[in-house]
N, C-alpha and C positions, 0 to 999 in steps of 0.2 A: 485421373489417377485411379489405376485398379487397386483394389485393396490391397495384395499381393507386395505391391511395390511402397508400401508404407514402412519405414522400421521403427522399432521400438520409442527410440528416443523421438523421433517425430512425431509418433502418435502422443508422448508423454507430455511433448511441449505445445501441441496443438491443444492438448485437454488441459491443460493448466492457462493458457490465456483464453480458451472457453471460459474457464471459471472464474478469471481474471474479470473477464468484460459482461459475465453478468454481475458480480459483486459491484463493479463501478457504476453498472446502469442502477441498481438498486442504492447506491448512496447517491445517485441524483434525484432520486425520488424522494429519499430522505431528509434531504437539504430541503428539496422544494415543499417538502411536507412541515418543514422547520421541526423536525423528529432527531435531536441533537443526539440523543441517545442511541437511535439506530442506526445514525451517522457513526457513530464514534464505534459501535460492536461490528459494522461492518468496515472499517479502515482496519480495526482487528484481526479481522477474517483474510484481509489481502495480504496484510505483514504475515500472517502464519505460511499462507500459500507461497510466499515469498521465500520463507526462509527452510523449503523442504532440503535444499542441500547443504545448508549450514551445520556442521557437528555441534556436539552437545555435550558439555565438562558432566561427566558422571563420576561423583564420589561414592565409592564402597568402603565397607567397613572390613576388617582384617579377614572376618567371616564371610565375607562376599556380599552382605546385603546393603541394598542401596542405599545412602543417606541422603542425598542430594543431587538433583540434576538441573543445571543451569544454561541456559543459551550463552554461545560465546560468540557470537557475532560482533564484529564492531559497529554495526549500525543498533545493538540493543540498547545502547546507554542513550540514543537520540530518540527511541523508540518510548524509553521511558520515560524521558522527561517532557516528550509532547503529550504522553498518558495522563502525566501528574498535572499538566497545565490545564488539560482539560475535566480531569478529576475537581480540582480547585476552582475553576470557575463554574462549573456544576454546581458543587457544594454554595459558592457563595449564590449562585442563580436560586437555591431553594431555602435558603435562610434570609436571603431580602425582605426586609419589612416593606416597603412600599414599592409601587409601580415604576417610579423613578430608577430604585436600585436594582428592580428587577429587569428593568428594560436595559440599563448598563451592563448588568450581570451576564444578562442573557448575548449582549451583543459579544464580550469577552470570551465566553462559551463557544460561540459560532466563529472567533477567529483562532480561538485554539483547533477545534476542529478541524478547520481551515487549512491552518500549517502544516498538520500532521497530514491532510489530503495532499497538500503538494508536496512534500517530502517523501509519501509514498511512492507517486508518480516520478520522483526524480530517482528514486532507488529502482523502480522497476526502468527505469531509461537507462541507468547502469548497467544493467542486468540485461539491457537488449528485449525488454519484453513491454516496452513503450513503442507507441509511434515514431516510425522515422522522419527524421526533418528532411526537405529536398529543397534544393533551389530551383525552379522551373528556368529554363530559359529555352526560346527557340533554336539556337544553336547546340544545345545539349538533347533537345528533344530527337531531333532528325537521327541521333543515335541513337535513341531510347534509353540514354541519360542524362536523369534529371541533376545532377549536380550534388548528389547525396554527400552530406557533411559526415557522416559515419560510414565509411564503405566498410566495415568489418563487419557488419549484419548480413 
């Protein structure tokens, strides 16, 4: 495809997918290194990239000075809840007194991050930014159609 054939919207979506893929790759390394702090920060960056089209509620005073800025997307409550669960688990880990408590709280921390990870993947899928699922069958292959579950993509 020649450079002049690309549209700005196509360029923007490809850039977003490229950034998201790099972030997801880094999350895998953070998990494998058992660096849950880094994993959580990377998940936050993925979330921020997914919100680029969402509007924000900006409250201003009578003289036009900004008083507050809030995200108003419907997924914000889920994000805040999952982030709080991670924060609580992390705090328990660092305040644990013995190895058994530390091991248990580290497991809770891992699973809290994992829930946030899975939720973000589902959010990406909802926005048509994740892998497309397809059912392969020999009958569909002859026509170049592998029976995609979501044909709107």
